[in-house]
C-alpha positions as a printed NumPy array, in Angstrom:
array([[-22.368,   3.867, -29.298],
       [-22.81 ,   1.713, -26.225],
       [-20.855,   1.176, -23.021],
       [-20.075,  -1.466, -20.402],
       [-18.399,  -0.752, -17.061],
       [-16.519,  -3.923, -16.13 ],
       [-15.48 ,  -2.695, -12.681],
       [-16.063,   0.417, -10.598],
       [-19.841,   0.761, -10.273],
       [-19.747,  -0.502,  -6.672],
       [-16.161,   0.068,  -5.505],
       [-13.29 ,   2.531,  -5.404],
       [-10.538,   1.504,  -7.804],
       [-10.191,  -1.04 , -10.575],
       [-11.817,   1.178, -13.202],
       [-12.42 ,  -0.446, -16.573],
       [-14.88 ,   0.862, -19.173],
       [-15.495,  -0.731, -22.586],
       [-17.015,   1.398, -25.361],
       [-18.378,  -0.089, -28.597],
       [-19.386,   1.54 , -31.893],
       [-19.972,   0.   , -35.324],
       [-18.541,  -3.316, -34.156],
       [-15.269,  -1.71 , -32.949],
       [-14.254,  -1.192, -29.343],
       [-11.928,   0.792, -27.071],
       [-11.214,   0.535, -23.331],
       [-10.952,   3.435, -20.868],
       [ -8.609,   2.411, -18.021],
       [ -7.829,  -1.144, -16.989],
       [ -7.124,  -0.823, -13.298],
       [ -6.152,  -3.086, -10.455],
       [ -8.816,  -3.059,  -7.723],
       [ -7.783,  -1.807,  -4.313],
       [ -9.165,  -4.94 ,  -2.631],
       [ -8.339,  -8.618,  -3.3  ],
       [ -5.535,  -7.671,  -5.681],
       [ -3.895, -11.101,  -5.782],
       [ -7.008, -12.863,  -7.038],
       [ -7.868, -10.436,  -9.822],
       [ -7.437, -11.305, -13.464],
       [ -7.718,  -9.082, -16.497],
       [-11.4  ,  -8.476, -17.41 ],
       [-13.038, -10.926, -19.789],
       [-12.834,  -8.633, -22.811],
       [-12.251, -10.03 , -26.291],
       [ -8.894,  -8.924, -27.619],
       [ -6.955,  -8.782, -24.344],
       [ -5.824, -12.401, -24.06 ],
       [ -7.229, -13.767, -27.327],
       [ -6.884, -12.274, -30.775],
       [ -9.741,  -9.954, -31.778],
       [ -8.95 ,  -7.059, -34.075],
       [-12.197,  -5.273, -33.218],
       [-10.454,  -4.021, -30.052],
       [ -8.672,  -0.894, -31.29 ],
       [ -6.978,   0.479, -28.202],
       [ -6.769,   1.125, -24.456],
       [ -6.657,   4.652, -23.012],
       [ -5.174,   5.122, -19.521],
       [ -6.318,   8.284, -17.761],
       [ -3.409,   8.556, -15.294],
       [ -0.546,   6.583, -13.693],
       [ -2.269,   5.159, -10.614],
       [ -2.414,   1.336, -10.494],
       [ -6.164,   1.273,  -9.909],
       [ -6.387,   2.691, -13.447],
       [ -3.531,   0.905, -15.277],
       [ -2.523,  -2.015, -13.049],
       [ -3.829,  -4.911, -15.177],
       [ -1.956,  -3.901, -18.333],
       [  0.774,  -6.431, -17.556],
       [ -1.727,  -9.296, -17.992],
       [ -2.578,  -8.4  , -21.596],
       [ -1.092, -10.9  , -24.052],
       [ -2.343,  -9.424, -27.334],
       [ -0.758,  -6.458, -29.19 ],
       [ -3.453,  -3.92 , -28.33 ],
       [ -2.29 ,  -0.293, -28.671],
       [ -2.135,   1.459, -25.281],
       [ -2.349,   5.26 , -25.02 ],
       [ -1.347,   7.424, -22.043],
       [  0.41 ,  10.678, -21.231],
       [  4.142,  10.827, -21.907],
       [  5.135,  11.606, -18.307],
       [  2.664,   9.004, -17.015],
       [  4.479,   6.253, -18.922],
       [  7.844,   7.275, -17.46 ],
       [  6.423,   7.456, -13.923],
       [  4.98 ,   3.938, -14.19 ],
       [  8.342,   2.617, -15.386],
       [ 10.222,   4.147, -12.444],
       [  7.63 ,   3.042,  -9.879],
       [  7.603,  -0.568, -11.033],
       [ 11.402,  -0.737, -10.64 ],
       [ 11.612,   0.626,  -7.099],
       [  8.302,  -0.556,  -5.611],
       [  5.839,  -3.473,  -5.786],
       [  3.566,  -1.333,  -7.989],
       [  2.615,  -3.216, -11.175],
       [  4.629,  -2.753, -14.368],
       [  3.121,  -2.548, -17.832],
       [  4.946,  -5.62 , -19.082],
       [  6.2  ,  -5.555, -22.649],
       [  3.773,  -2.835, -23.731],
       [  5.279,   0.212, -25.44 ],
       [  2.707,   2.948, -24.739],
       [  1.727,   5.434, -27.383],
       [  1.684,   8.99 , -26.087],
       [ -1.315,  11.276, -26.22 ],
       [ -1.369,  15.014, -25.49 ],
       [ -3.963,  17.361, -24.012],
       [ -6.667,  18.513, -26.459],
       [ -5.076,  16.531, -29.324],
       [ -7.663,  14.037, -30.678],
       [ -6.696,  10.406, -31.301],
       [ -8.614,   8.786, -34.181],
       [ -9.245,   5.034, -34.037],
       [-11.827,   3.55 , -36.402],
       [-15.178,   5.214, -35.618],
       [-13.802,   6.794, -32.415],
       [-12.268,  10.156, -31.706],
       [-10.746,  10.345, -28.208],
       [ -9.623,  13.73 , -26.86 ],
       [ -7.635,  13.909, -23.593],
       [ -8.356,  16.909, -21.339],
       [ -5.885,  17.732, -18.539],
       [ -7.348,  17.65 , -15.037],
       [ -6.148,  18.332, -11.489],
       [ -5.445,  15.142,  -9.526],
       [ -2.793,  13.873,  -7.103],
       [ -1.326,  11.796,  -9.948],
       [  0.729,  13.825, -12.381],
       [ -0.261,  13.808, -16.067],
       [ -3.961,  13.059, -15.408],
       [ -6.77 ,  13.435, -17.943],
       [-10.484,  13.293, -18.554],
       [-11.269,  11.473, -21.804],
       [-13.841,  12.716, -24.311],
       [-15.039,   9.894, -26.596],
       [-16.996,  10.656, -29.784],
       [-18.579,   8.218, -32.244],
       [-21.788,   7.986, -34.287],
       [-22.745,  11.538, -33.327],
       [-22.608,  10.673, -29.593],
       [-20.279,  12.197, -26.998],
       [-19.174,  10.437, -23.797],
       [-17.042,  12.197, -21.17 ],
       [-15.108,   9.977, -18.739],
       [-13.819,  11.956, -15.747],
       [-10.96 ,   9.709, -14.671],
       [-10.014,  10.955, -11.185],
       [-10.531,  14.662, -10.519],
       [-10.213,  17.363,  -7.905],
       [-10.209,  21.143,  -7.742],
       [ -7.956,  21.871,  -4.758],
       [ -4.475,  20.807,  -5.878],
       [ -1.764,  22.994,  -7.356],
       [ -3.547,  23.159, -10.71 ],
       [ -7.088,  24.177,  -9.741],
       [ -7.322,  26.219, -12.936],
       [ -7.674,  22.941, -14.879],
       [-10.78 ,  22.072, -12.854],
       [-12.139,  25.611, -13.148],
       [-11.624,  25.58 , -16.914],
       [-13.818,  22.5  , -17.193],
       [-16.478,  24.149, -15.036],
       [-16.487,  27.4  , -16.975],
       [-15.984,  25.959, -20.463],
       [-17.118,  22.322, -20.478],
       [-17.262,  20.259, -23.669],
       [-20.695,  20.916, -25.217],
       [-23.379,  18.407, -26.189],
       [-22.236,  15.607, -23.883],
       [-24.674,  12.689, -23.918],
       [-23.266,  10.802, -20.918],
       [-20.822,  11.758, -18.169],
       [-19.125,   8.837, -16.381],
       [-17.941,  10.504, -13.176],
       [-15.876,   9.388, -10.201],
       [-17.369,   9.735,  -6.716],
       [-14.609,   8.592,  -4.362],
       [-15.315,  10.929,  -1.455],
       [-19.045,  10.254,  -1.189],
       [-19.819,   8.382,   1.999],
       [-16.229,   8.506,   3.282],
       [-14.792,  10.294,   6.297],
       [-13.506,  13.548,   4.79 ],
       [ -9.781,  14.317,   5.013],
       [ -9.996,  18.031,   4.478],
       [ -8.659,  19.525,   7.698],
       [ -6.29 ,  21.083,   5.179],
       [ -8.474,  22.238,   2.279],
       [ -5.748,  22.536,  -0.359],
       [ -2.045,  22.071,  -1.072],
       [ -1.163,  25.585,   0.068],
       [ -2.631,  24.948,   3.533],
       [ -0.647,  21.685,   3.665],
       [  2.571,  23.593,   2.946],
       [  1.726,  26.291,   5.511],
       [  1.238,  23.72 ,   8.28 ],
       [  4.451,  21.946,   7.319],
       [  6.331,  25.233,   7.676],
       [  5.073,  25.541,  11.259],
       [  6.145,  21.993,  12.126],
       [  9.525,  22.302,  10.4  ],
       [ 10.312,  25.507,  12.303],
       [  9.365,  23.939,  15.644],
       [ 11.449,  20.786,  15.059],
       [ 14.962,  20.647,  16.494],
       [ 16.098,  17.603,  14.528],
       [ 15.321,  15.941,  11.218],
       [ 11.912,  16.532,   9.606],
       [ 10.594,  13.38 ,   7.928],
       [  7.666,  13.488,   5.483],
       [  5.988,  10.272,   4.429],
       [  4.074,  10.969,   1.23 ],
       [  3.562,   9.291,  -2.115],
       [  6.506,  10.003,  -4.395],
       [  4.033,  10.023,  -7.281],
       [  2.084,  12.866,  -5.668],
       [  3.883,  15.617,  -7.554],
       [  1.808,  18.381,  -5.951],
       [  2.762,  17.139,  -2.493],
       [  6.467,  17.063,  -3.348],
       [  6.194,  20.706,  -4.402],
       [  4.399,  21.503,  -1.122],
       [  7.145,  19.807,   0.905],
       [  9.881,  21.624,  -0.995],
       [  8.08 ,  24.957,  -0.607],
       [  7.807,  24.39 ,   3.151],
       [ 11.465,  23.312,   3.383],
       [ 12.669,  26.452,   1.62 ],
       [ 10.504,  28.699,   3.777],
       [ 11.959,  26.97 ,   6.855],
       [ 15.586,  27.323,   5.699],
       [ 16.014,  23.576,   5.431],
       [ 17.512,  21.516,   2.627],
       [ 15.425,  18.762,   1.061],
       [ 16.669,  15.172,   0.873],
       [ 14.991,  12.825,  -1.605],
       [ 15.377,   9.078,  -1.606],
       [ 16.532,   7.827,  -5.005],
       [ 13.084,   6.52 ,  -5.973],
       [ 11.605,   9.983,  -5.447],
       [ 14.513,  11.573,  -7.305],
       [ 13.767,   9.306, -10.264],
       [ 10.064,  10.211, -10.148],
       [ 11.084,  13.881, -10.304],
       [ 13.227,  13.117, -13.354],
       [ 10.383,  11.176, -14.976],
       [  7.85 ,  13.954, -14.416],
       [ 10.198,  16.528, -15.949],
       [  8.19 ,  19.33 , -14.357],
       [ 10.037,  22.59 , -13.696],
       [  8.552,  23.475, -10.25 ],
       [  9.78 ,  20.152,  -8.818],
       [ 12.806,  19.85 ,  -6.491],
       [ 15.448,  18.608,  -8.92 ],
       [ 18.591,  17.124,  -7.284],
       [ 21.374,  19.686,  -7.275],
       [ 18.92 ,  22.577,  -7.497],
       [ 18.918,  24.87 ,  -4.469],
       [ 20.719,  22.244,  -2.418],
       [ 18.374,  19.308,  -3.028],
       [ 20.197,  16.091,  -2.025],
       [ 19.648,  12.389,  -2.775],
       [ 19.875,   9.574,  -0.211],
       [ 20.084,   5.937,  -1.29 ],
       [ 18.389,   3.64 ,   1.275],
       [ 19.716,   0.106,   1.58 ],
       [ 16.602,  -1.461,   0.035],
       [ 16.904,   0.69 ,  -3.098],
       [ 20.664,   0.171,  -3.238],
       [ 20.17 ,  -3.599,  -3.134],
       [ 17.657,  -3.44 ,  -5.977],
       [ 19.998,  -1.411,  -8.157],
       [ 22.875,  -3.828,  -7.517],
       [ 20.698,  -6.912,  -8.042],
       [ 19.414,  -5.61 , -11.369],
       [ 22.81 ,  -4.122, -12.311],
       [ 20.933,  -0.889, -13.009],
       [ 23.86 ,   1.377, -12.126],
       [ 22.83 ,   3.862, -14.803],
       [ 19.987,   4.892, -12.475],
       [ 22.298,   5.929,  -9.648],
       [ 25.084,   7.473, -11.727],
       [ 23.44 ,  10.873, -12.495],
       [ 22.748,  11.393,  -8.792],
       [ 26.32 ,  10.866,  -7.536],
       [ 27.189,  14.609,  -7.449],
       [ 24.157,  15.284,  -5.224],
       [ 24.299,  12.274,  -2.885],
       [ 24.241,  12.541,   0.886],
       [ 25.669,   9.481,   2.609],
       [ 24.567,   7.873,   5.906],
       [ 27.542,   9.193,   7.855],
       [ 26.493,  12.768,   7.009],
       [ 22.837,  12.478,   8.052],
       [ 23.337,  13.079,  11.764],
       [ 25.163,  16.343,  11.136],
       [ 22.609,  17.443,   8.516],
       [ 19.51 ,  16.488,  10.513],
       [ 18.759,  19.828,  12.165],
       [ 18.592,  21.684,   8.859],
       [ 17.043,  18.985,   6.662],
       [ 13.685,  17.664,   5.489],
       [ 13.679,  14.1  ,   4.148],
       [ 11.102,  12.298,   2.026],
       [ 10.53 ,   9.14 ,   4.047],
       [  8.836,   5.768,   3.959],
       [  8.723,   3.156,   6.757],
       [ 11.197,   0.86 ,   4.962],
       [ 13.867,   3.545,   5.566],
       [ 13.573,   3.409,   9.371],
       [ 16.506,   1.012,   9.759],
       [ 18.76 ,   3.225,   7.631],
       [ 17.994,   6.3  ,   9.722],
       [ 18.326,   4.469,  13.039],
       [ 21.787,   3.205,  12.054],
       [ 22.718,   6.74 ,  11.001],
       [ 21.727,   7.974,  14.486],
       [ 19.912,  10.972,  13.   ],
       [ 16.51 ,  10.676,  14.711],
       [ 17.159,  12.696,  17.882],
       [ 14.587,  15.508,  18.053],
       [ 13.003,  14.367,  14.786],
       [  9.387,  14.685,  13.718],
       [  7.4  ,  12.683,  11.174],
       [  4.604,  14.114,   9.06 ],
       [  2.34 ,  11.521,   7.471],
       [  0.946,  13.13 ,   4.333],
       [ -1.094,  10.476,   2.552],
       [ -4.453,   8.734,   2.867],
       [ -5.04 ,   7.756,   6.506],
       [ -5.863,   4.176,   5.446],
       [ -2.241,   3.656,   4.393],
       [ -1.087,   5.133,   7.682],
       [ -3.252,   2.725,   9.688],
       [ -1.805,  -0.251,   7.809],
       [  1.705,   0.752,   8.962],
       [  0.817,   1.013,  12.647],
       [  3.654,  -1.276,  13.815],
       [  6.322,   0.569,  11.835],
       [  5.14 ,   3.915,  13.133],
       [  5.108,   2.571,  16.68 ],
       [  8.841,   1.891,  16.36 ],
       [  9.43 ,   5.484,  15.356],
       [  7.44 ,   6.705,  18.338],
       [  9.594,   4.51 ,  20.592],
       [ 12.607,   6.369,  19.208],
       [ 11.011,   9.609,  20.395],
       [  9.852,  10.782,  16.977],
       [  6.728,  12.954,  17.218],
       [  4.124,  12.431,  14.504],
       [  1.651,  14.768,  12.769],
       [ -0.873,  14.068,  10.011],
       [ -1.023,  16.794,   7.357],
       [ -2.866,  15.796,   4.205],
       [ -5.459,  16.814,   1.647],
       [ -7.184,  14.309,  -0.599],
       [ -6.285,  13.615,  -4.207],
       [ -9.989,  13.342,  -5.046],
       [-12.743,  15.883,  -5.426],
       [-14.641,  16.972,  -2.339],
       [-18.397,  16.409,  -2.319],
       [-18.818,  20.126,  -3.035],
       [-16.436,  19.907,  -6.007],
       [-18.259,  16.853,  -7.349],
       [-21.532,  18.737,  -7.117],
       [-20.024,  21.679,  -9.004],
       [-18.65 ,  19.338, -11.655],
       [-21.864,  17.434, -12.387],
       [-23.88 ,  20.653, -12.431],
       [-21.435,  22.267, -14.878],
       [-21.335,  19.465, -17.445],
       [-24.272,  19.956, -19.861],
       [-25.484,  16.39 , -20.11 ],
       [-28.868,  14.76 , -19.504],
       [-27.262,  11.619, -18.026],
       [-24.587,  10.972, -15.38 ],
       [-23.267,   7.504, -14.52 ],
       [-21.152,   7.26 , -11.322],
       [-17.997,   5.127, -11.055],
       [-15.094,   4.665,  -8.599],
       [-17.261,   4.918,  -5.483],
       [-18.919,   2.954,  -2.698],
       [-21.895,   5.179,  -1.823],
       [-24.037,   5.174,  -4.972],
       [-27.032,   6.593,  -3.146],
       [-25.103,   9.692,  -2.092],
       [-24.061,  10.3  ,  -5.7  ],
       [-27.695,  10.024,  -6.808],
       [-28.474,  12.829,  -4.353],
       [-26.156,  15.171,  -6.298],
       [-28.417,  15.376,  -9.355],
       [-31.708,  14.128, -10.752],
       [-29.79 ,  13.217, -13.922],
       [-27.882,  10.357, -12.258],
       [-28.323,   6.82 , -13.651],
       [-27.041,   3.99 , -11.472],
       [-25.532,   1.2  , -13.572],
       [-24.072,  -2.177, -12.606],
       [-20.817,  -3.804, -13.582],
       [-20.909,  -6.019, -16.697],
       [-24.077,  -4.612, -18.248],
       [-24.219,  -2.976, -21.694],
       [-26.147,   0.282, -22.033],
       [-26.627,   2.741, -24.866],
       [-24.927,   6.124, -24.87 ]])
């Protein structure tokens, strides 16, 4: 068995790993890079845009575009495997946002610990804690060799037991671990060390706020939605979801989530999302939410006892509804995204909206990475999804630094 990393050895995002055995091949992730997205084409891999039946399948570790975002460029009928909820989340996101769709592909579902057999390969998904719901490590076996691909991992979300299970009972006899290293060399965003501390701080802010509490977070960050809802309930406030977030909740189909109609959870339809539904004549999306809708004319009255999932595109809706008096905004996502929206946030500040940043990363801390690589019983570790390769090499003497586009034996 041999391996080629097409992208990710020198950058965060855009993961794509090709694995070959006995003349047959599979791909682990086929992501859109976080930089220079418009210029990127699908990797030059036989079987993606030209017929080659030696390519047996593509396995997507989780529904973040830097791991699936180039699927829409594939023109050949290559089987694509991902988690069941992940496929639904991608579908919803591509309708409401500029996030990439998966084109005409009909994904095949895999399940945790259930091996998928393709030619000489056996691929076993292992659930892992990450900010994306339905995330997996992928164990690849062929020719007596075992390769573990981490995908994106962390140990401080709302499912830390998944991370701890891997530490305490890792797959045995691994030959190579391909491991993400996002946080190495970056400014840490761990003022709040876990999701519970995020929720606790939100409770304090919600209780101190006289008007509407706005929370800007990724709707795909299922853990964060649970944290916001937990804080809202503890603060005696109702939660208002925009319709995109409500549809993500439906797609995830995860019981702890704030389902519209449950414990007073409401749904607001911003003008941008309303226009998209009308333009696409997708009225079946809005219909199930009608009994739980809150309309613009009711927002001002509801503001003082409400928390709303927010994004900058909704500012005009809320300003017209005159519901921003005494409001606060919590930004609860990577600070890089916040910096890119400086002008939009400035408008909110001019309306008198106070802002707080309350966030914990979706990726493993340096300490968690160290625990992970020490726990996996393998003689070789190849880093991916990182910028500081030298810092990863400091984690273990077993680290091998590889370059994009080179084949190497497992």
